[in-house]
TORKOL-4160 file (C-alpha; in steps of 0.2 Angstrom, whole numbers, padded with zeros to 4 digits, m for minus):
236
<pt num="1" X="0480" Y="0489" Z="0502"/>
<pt num="2" X="0466" Y="0499" Z="0508"/>
<pt num="3" X="0457" Y="0483" Z="0516"/>
<pt num="4" X="0466" Y="0489" Z="0532"/>
<pt num="5" X="0456" Y="0505" Z="0533"/>
<pt num="6" X="0440" Y="0509" Z="0539"/>
<pt num="7" X="0428" Y="0512" Z="0521"/>
<pt num="8" X="0414" Y="0524" Z="0524"/>
<pt num="9" X="0402" Y="0532" Z="0510"/>
<pt num="10" X="0394" Y="0549" Z="0511"/>
<pt num="11" X="0377" Y="0549" Z="0504"/>
<pt num="12" X="0372" Y="0566" Z="0500"/>
<pt num="13" X="0353" Y="0564" Z="0499"/>
<pt num="14" X="0347" Y="0582" Z="0505"/>
<pt num="15" X="0346" Y="0592" Z="0488"/>
<pt num="16" X="0327" Y="0601" Z="0487"/>
<pt num="17" X="0324" Y="0595" Z="0469"/>
<pt num="18" X="0317" Y="0609" Z="0462"/>
<pt num="19" X="0320" Y="0605" Z="0443"/>
<pt num="20" X="0310" Y="0590" Z="0446"/>
<pt num="21" X="0295" Y="0601" Z="0447"/>
<pt num="22" X="0287" Y="0584" Z="0460"/>
<pt num="23" X="0283" Y="0589" Z="0477"/>
<pt num="24" X="0290" Y="0573" Z="0484"/>
<pt num="25" X="0310" Y="0572" Z="0487"/>
<pt num="26" X="0318" Y="0564" Z="0470"/>
<pt num="27" X="0328" Y="0554" Z="0481"/>
<pt num="28" X="0309" Y="0545" Z="0484"/>
<pt num="29" X="0303" Y="0545" Z="0466"/>
<pt num="30" X="0300" Y="0528" Z="0459"/>
<pt num="31" X="0312" Y="0520" Z="0448"/>
<pt num="32" X="0309" Y="0504" Z="0441"/>
<pt num="33" X="0300" Y="0499" Z="0455"/>
<pt num="34" X="0313" Y="0508" Z="0469"/>
<pt num="35" X="0314" Y="0523" Z="0474"/>
<pt num="36" X="0330" Y="0532" Z="0467"/>
<pt num="37" X="0338" Y="0531" Z="0482"/>
<pt num="38" X="0336" Y="0513" Z="0484"/>
<pt num="39" X="0345" Y="0509" Z="0471"/>
<pt num="40" X="0358" Y="0522" Z="0475"/>
<pt num="41" X="0362" Y="0513" Z="0493"/>
<pt num="42" X="0360" Y="0495" Z="0488"/>
<pt num="43" X="0377" Y="0498" Z="0477"/>
<pt num="44" X="0387" Y="0502" Z="0491"/>
<pt num="45" X="0378" Y="0489" Z="0502"/>
<pt num="46" X="0383" Y="0476" Z="0490"/>
<pt num="47" X="0399" Y="0485" Z="0487"/>
<pt num="48" X="0413" Y="0473" Z="0498"/>
<pt num="49" X="0425" Y="0487" Z="0498"/>
<pt num="50" X="0413" Y="0497" Z="0512"/>
<pt num="51" X="0412" Y="0496" Z="0526"/>
<pt num="52" X="0400" Y="0507" Z="0532"/>
<pt num="53" X="0385" Y="0521" Z="0524"/>
<pt num="54" X="0381" Y="0537" Z="0529"/>
<pt num="55" X="0366" Y="0547" Z="0523"/>
<pt num="56" X="0362" Y="0564" Z="0526"/>
<pt num="57" X="0345" Y="0570" Z="0521"/>
<pt num="58" X="0332" Y="0583" Z="0523"/>
<pt num="59" X="0325" Y="0581" Z="0542"/>
<pt num="60" X="0309" Y="0579" Z="0536"/>
<pt num="61" X="0311" Y="0564" Z="0526"/>
<pt num="62" X="0324" Y="0555" Z="0539"/>
<pt num="63" X="0311" Y="0544" Z="0546"/>
<pt num="64" X="0304" Y="0540" Z="0531"/>
<pt num="65" X="0321" Y="0534" Z="0523"/>
<pt num="66" X="0323" Y="0522" Z="0538"/>
<pt num="67" X="0307" Y="0514" Z="0535"/>
<pt num="68" X="0304" Y="0514" Z="0517"/>
<pt num="69" X="0322" Y="0512" Z="0510"/>
<pt num="70" X="0334" Y="0506" Z="0524"/>
<pt num="71" X="0322" Y="0495" Z="0533"/>
<pt num="72" X="0312" Y="0489" Z="0516"/>
<pt num="73" X="0325" Y="0485" Z="0507"/>
<pt num="74" X="0339" Y="0478" Z="0519"/>
<pt num="75" X="0351" Y="0490" Z="0518"/>
<pt num="76" X="0361" Y="0484" Z="0533"/>
<pt num="77" X="0376" Y="0495" Z="0534"/>
<pt num="78" X="0371" Y="0511" Z="0536"/>
<pt num="79" X="0376" Y="0516" Z="0552"/>
<pt num="80" X="0365" Y="0534" Z="0552"/>
<pt num="81" X="0355" Y="0543" Z="0543"/>
<pt num="82" X="0360" Y="0565" Z="0548"/>
<pt num="83" X="0351" Y="0578" Z="0545"/>
<pt num="84" X="0359" Y="0587" Z="0529"/>
<pt num="85" X="0362" Y="0605" Z="0530"/>
<pt num="86" X="0354" Y="0621" Z="0516"/>
<pt num="87" X="0370" Y="0617" Z="0503"/>
<pt num="88" X="0377" Y="0604" Z="0498"/>
<pt num="89" X="0394" Y="0608" Z="0507"/>
<pt num="90" X="0386" Y="0606" Z="0523"/>
<pt num="91" X="0376" Y="0591" Z="0521"/>
<pt num="92" X="0393" Y="0582" Z="0518"/>
<pt num="93" X="0402" Y="0591" Z="0534"/>
<pt num="94" X="0388" Y="0582" Z="0545"/>
<pt num="95" X="0395" Y="0566" Z="0537"/>
<pt num="96" X="0413" Y="0567" Z="0538"/>
<pt num="97" X="0407" Y="0573" Z="0558"/>
<pt num="98" X="0400" Y="0556" Z="0559"/>
<pt num="99" X="0411" Y="0547" Z="0548"/>
<pt num="100" X="0428" Y="0538" Z="0557"/>
<pt num="101" X="0447" Y="0539" Z="0551"/>
<pt num="102" X="0453" Y="0530" Z="0536"/>
<pt num="103" X="0442" Y="0532" Z="0518"/>
<pt num="104" X="0427" Y="0542" Z="0514"/>
<pt num="105" X="0419" Y="0539" Z="0497"/>
<pt num="106" X="0407" Y="0554" Z="0494"/>
<pt num="107" X="0392" Y="0550" Z="0482"/>
<pt num="108" X="0374" Y="0559" Z="0478"/>
<pt num="109" X="0360" Y="0548" Z="0481"/>
<pt num="110" X="0354" Y="0555" Z="0464"/>
<pt num="111" X="0365" Y="0546" Z="0457"/>
<pt num="112" X="0357" Y="0528" Z="0457"/>
<pt num="113" X="0367" Y="0520" Z="0442"/>
<pt num="114" X="0384" Y="0519" Z="0453"/>
<pt num="115" X="0392" Y="0503" Z="0452"/>
<pt num="116" X="0402" Y="0493" Z="0462"/>
<pt num="117" X="0417" Y="0495" Z="0450"/>
<pt num="118" X="0417" Y="0513" Z="0449"/>
<pt num="119" X="0417" Y="0512" Z="0469"/>
<pt num="120" X="0433" Y="0501" Z="0468"/>
<pt num="121" X="0442" Y="0511" Z="0456"/>
<pt num="122" X="0443" Y="0523" Z="0464"/>
<pt num="123" X="0448" Y="0519" Z="0480"/>
<pt num="124" X="0462" Y="0509" Z="0472"/>
<pt num="125" X="0467" Y="0524" Z="0463"/>
<pt num="126" X="0469" Y="0535" Z="0481"/>
<pt num="127" X="0478" Y="0521" Z="0487"/>
<pt num="128" X="0491" Y="0517" Z="0472"/>
<pt num="129" X="0495" Y="0537" Z="0468"/>
<pt num="130" X="0496" Y="0541" Z="0485"/>
<pt num="131" X="0482" Y="0553" Z="0482"/>
<pt num="132" X="0473" Y="0565" Z="0495"/>
<pt num="133" X="0456" Y="0561" Z="0485"/>
<pt num="134" X="0453" Y="0557" Z="0468"/>
<pt num="135" X="0436" Y="0558" Z="0459"/>
<pt num="136" X="0427" Y="0550" Z="0442"/>
<pt num="137" X="0425" Y="0558" Z="0429"/>
<pt num="138" X="0422" Y="0558" Z="0409"/>
<pt num="139" X="0429" Y="0568" Z="0393"/>
<pt num="140" X="0418" Y="0582" Z="0388"/>
<pt num="141" X="0409" Y="0577" Z="0372"/>
<pt num="142" X="0404" Y="0593" Z="0365"/>
<pt num="143" X="0412" Y="0612" Z="0359"/>
<pt num="144" X="0413" Y="0621" Z="0376"/>
<pt num="145" X="0415" Y="0640" Z="0373"/>
<pt num="146" X="0418" Y="0653" Z="0391"/>
<pt num="147" X="0406" Y="0666" Z="0388"/>
<pt num="148" X="0405" Y="0685" Z="0400"/>
<pt num="149" X="0388" Y="0689" Z="0408"/>
<pt num="150" X="0381" Y="0695" Z="0390"/>
<pt num="151" X="0382" Y="0679" Z="0382"/>
<pt num="152" X="0397" Y="0686" Z="0370"/>
<pt num="153" X="0409" Y="0672" Z="0367"/>
<pt num="154" X="0426" Y="0676" Z="0375"/>
<pt num="155" X="0436" Y="0657" Z="0368"/>
<pt num="156" X="0432" Y="0641" Z="0367"/>
<pt num="157" X="0440" Y="0629" Z="0377"/>
<pt num="158" X="0451" Y="0614" Z="0371"/>
<pt num="159" X="0441" Y="0599" Z="0375"/>
<pt num="160" X="0452" Y="0587" Z="0375"/>
<pt num="161" X="0455" Y="0594" Z="0393"/>
<pt num="162" X="0441" Y="0596" Z="0400"/>
<pt num="163" X="0433" Y="0583" Z="0410"/>
<pt num="164" X="0414" Y="0582" Z="0417"/>
<pt num="165" X="0417" Y="0577" Z="0436"/>
<pt num="166" X="0407" Y="0564" Z="0443"/>
<pt num="167" X="0403" Y="0555" Z="0459"/>
<pt num="168" X="0409" Y="0544" Z="0470"/>
<pt num="169" X="0425" Y="0554" Z="0474"/>
<pt num="170" X="0436" Y="0547" Z="0486"/>
<pt num="171" X="0447" Y="0553" Z="0500"/>
<pt num="172" X="0459" Y="0550" Z="0514"/>
<pt num="173" X="0448" Y="0555" Z="0529"/>
<pt num="174" X="0459" Y="0565" Z="0536"/>
<pt num="175" X="0462" Y="0577" Z="0520"/>
<pt num="176" X="0444" Y="0579" Z="0516"/>
<pt num="177" X="0440" Y="0582" Z="0535"/>
<pt num="178" X="0454" Y="0595" Z="0538"/>
<pt num="179" X="0449" Y="0602" Z="0520"/>
<pt num="180" X="0430" Y="0605" Z="0525"/>
<pt num="181" X="0436" Y="0614" Z="0542"/>
<pt num="182" X="0445" Y="0628" Z="0535"/>
<pt num="183" X="0433" Y="0630" Z="0520"/>
<pt num="184" X="0419" Y="0633" Z="0535"/>
<pt num="185" X="0432" Y="0647" Z="0543"/>
<pt num="186" X="0435" Y="0655" Z="0531"/>
<pt num="187" X="0420" Y="0655" Z="0521"/>
<pt num="188" X="0429" Y="0645" Z="0505"/>
<pt num="189" X="0410" Y="0637" Z="0495"/>
<pt num="190" X="0415" Y="0624" Z="0481"/>
<pt num="191" X="0402" Y="0614" Z="0471"/>
<pt num="192" X="0411" Y="0597" Z="0474"/>
<pt num="193" X="0423" Y="0590" Z="0488"/>
<pt num="194" X="0437" Y="0586" Z="0477"/>
<pt num="195" X="0436" Y="0607" Z="0473"/>
<pt num="196" X="0442" Y="0609" Z="0492"/>
<pt num="197" X="0455" Y="0600" Z="0490"/>
<pt num="198" X="0462" Y="0608" Z="0474"/>
<pt num="199" X="0461" Y="0624" Z="0486"/>
<pt num="200" X="0471" Y="0619" Z="0499"/>
<pt num="201" X="0484" Y="0610" Z="0489"/>
<pt num="202" X="0480" Y="0593" Z="0491"/>
<pt num="203" X="0487" Y="0579" Z="0479"/>
<pt num="204" X="0471" Y="0575" Z="0469"/>
<pt num="205" X="0469" Y="0569" Z="0452"/>
<pt num="206" X="0453" Y="0559" Z="0443"/>
<pt num="207" X="0450" Y="0542" Z="0434"/>
<pt num="208" X="0438" Y="0537" Z="0422"/>
<pt num="209" X="0419" Y="0537" Z="0425"/>
<pt num="210" X="0404" Y="0533" Z="0415"/>
<pt num="211" X="0393" Y="0541" Z="0404"/>
<pt num="212" X="0376" Y="0533" Z="0408"/>
<pt num="213" X="0384" Y="0539" Z="0429"/>
<pt num="214" X="0370" Y="0552" Z="0427"/>
<pt num="215" X="0364" Y="0562" Z="0442"/>
<pt num="216" X="0346" Y="0563" Z="0443"/>
<pt num="217" X="0340" Y="0582" Z="0442"/>
<pt num="218" X="0327" Y="0584" Z="0430"/>
<pt num="219" X="0310" Y="0572" Z="0423"/>
<pt num="220" X="0322" Y="0568" Z="0409"/>
<pt num="221" X="0333" Y="0560" Z="0418"/>
<pt num="222" X="0322" Y="0552" Z="0426"/>
<pt num="223" X="0317" Y="0543" Z="0410"/>
<pt num="224" X="0333" Y="0539" Z="0407"/>
<pt num="225" X="0339" Y="0532" Z="0420"/>
<pt num="226" X="0324" Y="0519" Z="0420"/>
<pt num="227" X="0328" Y="0515" Z="0401"/>
<pt num="228" X="0344" Y="0512" Z="0406"/>
<pt num="229" X="0344" Y="0502" Z="0420"/>
<pt num="230" X="0333" Y="0494" Z="0406"/>
<pt num="231" X="0347" Y="0488" Z="0399"/>
<pt num="232" X="0357" Y="0485" Z="0411"/>
<pt num="233" X="0345" Y="0470" Z="0417"/>
<pt num="234" X="0344" Y="0464" Z="0400"/>
<pt num="235" X="0363" Y="0461" Z="0398"/>
<pt num="236" X="0363" Y="0453" Z="0412"/>
């Protein structure tokens, strides 16, 4: 059903990555012989459902991204490397300005273990249920407690109803563009794009994510991602 629509992926890669404790942006750190961002972009390059890719990058890394990743690894679907903003929300907004109408898939550049199946499932759920937005998510494994500012426990949340949200997140382009425009005008900040659509009453839902679809934030995450990739290679 969605094949009559253009599918554009927006990859956010403008984060400073201060928790990595590295002078180099985490997008360019080595992960089993390739930069982290190369793994991410190759997943979208190899996914037939995706027509084009836009990358929102820190301005000082734009040329390096083009040369060391896009050209080196032959990622031909990249339609532009854009200057990201000071926040993730601003970086996504920059990508949305350049994205055509149709379907937009927004993904964190620091989630390099994403696969085509996870991308396609999100697009299919979006279209099959007539949604405006959807995101992959996994059930929370740990007991979660709500605390006040002094760490005093207020209550324990029902774990059965809690989900840890990931990317990719898939949207009707018109809906996510409008939500971002309104948020910018009203000064609304969100930790992910689905949250903006929730705020404005759009039709949103989740679909099953993967526990190995981790986001690389700390040095330990990079080590874990390497082990997970090695496990995938051995199982092929």
